[in-house]
Phi, psi and omega in degrees: 000130172257130178224115181216167179228134172237136190239147163226192190290331181247350188226145165232122175254121176257136178245128169241109192225073189311325194252009180051055184271342183264123179287167175293324188292323181284327177291326175292323180294315176305313174300311178298316181286325180290318174303313180298313173300313178306315181301308179301318178301319187289321181294333182264005172088006181279144181234170172055044172289134175308340183285346178290337175209080189255135171244125173262123186244113178278102190279357176294127175073013184240110183298166174294319174307314182289323177295322181291326179294328181285325176296314186290331179266359181286101179263357178258007178047061186279156172266122190258122169259118182268140186222129175230147179287334188263103182281349177263010183280107180294341183281355173301324180304321185300338183282352179292344176292341186265163183282077183252158177262344178179165177218128184213169182269168183282327182289325179293317178300321173294312190270336187231041185301310183295319180296314179304304183294331171297319181289321171302315182297318190275321185244348185083352180217161184205140173217130178303129186311322184297329174297321175309319179289319181300315183299307182307320175300315180292328180296312179294327177297315173295322185292321182286338183284344177281336174288143183290148183283130176270322186202143169265125183241135172283125169290099181305324177299325185280351182245010175298135179086348174265300178249140164282169186309315179297320181285330184285321179290322173294318185296323181295324179285325175301321178298323180287347177098011187285138168291178176296320184292316179296325180299312181302312185290331182286329180262355180068039174239153178293150186303327182294328177293311180289328174300317176299318179291313175303317164304322178293313177304312184302312176299322179302316192274353180066035179238184186259337180206186183295314186306306179295333173296317181297310184305317184287319178296327175291313175298327180286346180084017177276355183242134174258132177269112178266141182240000000 
C-alpha cells in the first residue's frame, strides 16, 4: 500500500493508493497541474484553494473502516478527492456521506485532470458527470419508495425454468395475499390441488412457508412493487 506526500511551494498533494494504481508520472503530473492552478489563484487573490492541501484516495481495496480512519485522524484538514477505477460502481455515491471534495473515476482523473483541478480550484468540489446521473436516479428511487405499494407483481421472465405456468399463476395470487382456498376459487381448482402446488413452490424455494417464499422471491428480485 502506498501512502505518500509530494510538496511544492504552494501545494501539498497526498496519495493514498492501496493497490498502487497511480503511476509515478501521473502523480507528478497532478502535482505540476495543482501547482500551476494554485499559482494562478494566488495571483488573482484567491485563498483557501483545496489544491493547497489535497489528498487523493484510491478507494479500490480500501475498506470503509480504513477510509473513515483517515478522515477521523486528519488533523491537517486536507481536501479529499476519492478515485475509483470502476466508473460504473454505483456504490461510489454512498461515499458522499464523508467530508470529500469530489469523487471521480481513474480514467476521468487521467483524461480530464485540467478540468477537474480547475473545478476544485474555483468551486471547491467536483463530481464526475456520470455520477450525477446515478444521483438523480437514486433521488427518483427514494421518491418512489415513499409512495404506497399498490401491488406486488411476479416478473414471469425471471422465474422461467423455476416455476411452471400454474405455479407462477398461483404464486402471483399468493403475492396478492390470497389464501389457498381463495386461490382455488379464482382458478377453479380443488383445494387439494392448490395445496399441492403451494407445497411444491415452497419446496422449490427451500423455505418453510408461504411468507418465507414471498420474502425470498423479493430478495431474489423476482417481484416488482407497483406504486
